[in-house]
C-alpha positions in Angstrom: 59.9 115.5 97.9 62.6 116.4 95.5 65.0 117.6 98.2 64.5 114.4 100.0 65.2 112.2 97.1 68.4 114.4 96.8 69.5 113.8 100.4 69.1 110.1 100.1 71.1 110.1 97.0 73.8 112.2 98.7 73.9 109.9 101.5 74.1 106.8 99.1 77.0 108.5 97.2 79.0 109.0 100.5 78.2 105.5 101.6 79.6 104.2 98.4 82.6 106.5 98.4 83.4 105.4 102.1 83.0 101.7 101.0 85.3 102.3 97.7 88.0 103.9 100.0 87.9 100.9 102.4 88.0 98.3 99.6 90.9 100.1 97.7 92.9 100.2 100.8 92.2 96.4 101.7 93.5 95.6 98.0 96.4 98.0 98.2 97.5 96.2 101.4 96.9 92.6 99.8 99.1 93.8 96.8 102.0 95.0 99.1 101.8 91.6 100.9 102.0 89.7 97.8 104.6 91.8 96.3 106.8 91.3 99.3 106.4 87.5 99.2 107.2 87.3 95.6 110.5 89.4 96.4 111.3 87.0 99.3 110.7 83.9 97.0 112.8 85.4 94.2 115.6 86.4 96.5 115.5 82.8 98.0 115.5 81.1 94.3 118.5 83.4 93.4 120.4 82.2 96.5 119.6 78.7 95.7 120.9 79.1 92.1 118.5 81.2 90.2 116.6 78.4 88.4 113.5 78.8 90.4 113.4 82.7 89.9 113.5 82.2 86.2 110.5 79.6 86.4 108.6 82.0 88.7 108.8 84.7 86.1 107.4 82.5 83.2 
C-alpha cells in the first residue's frame, strides 16, 4: 500500500517537473521575442530622433 502511494507520488512529481520545464521554455521564448521587439522599437525610435526611445523607457 505504501509503495503504491510512493509510486503515485513519484509519477506526479515527474509529471509536474515535465510541465514546469515546458512552461519555463515557453516563457523564455516569449521573453526573447519581446526583448527583440523592444530592441527593434528602440532602434527605430533612435533613428527617428530618439524622442520615442526615451519615452519608451519611462
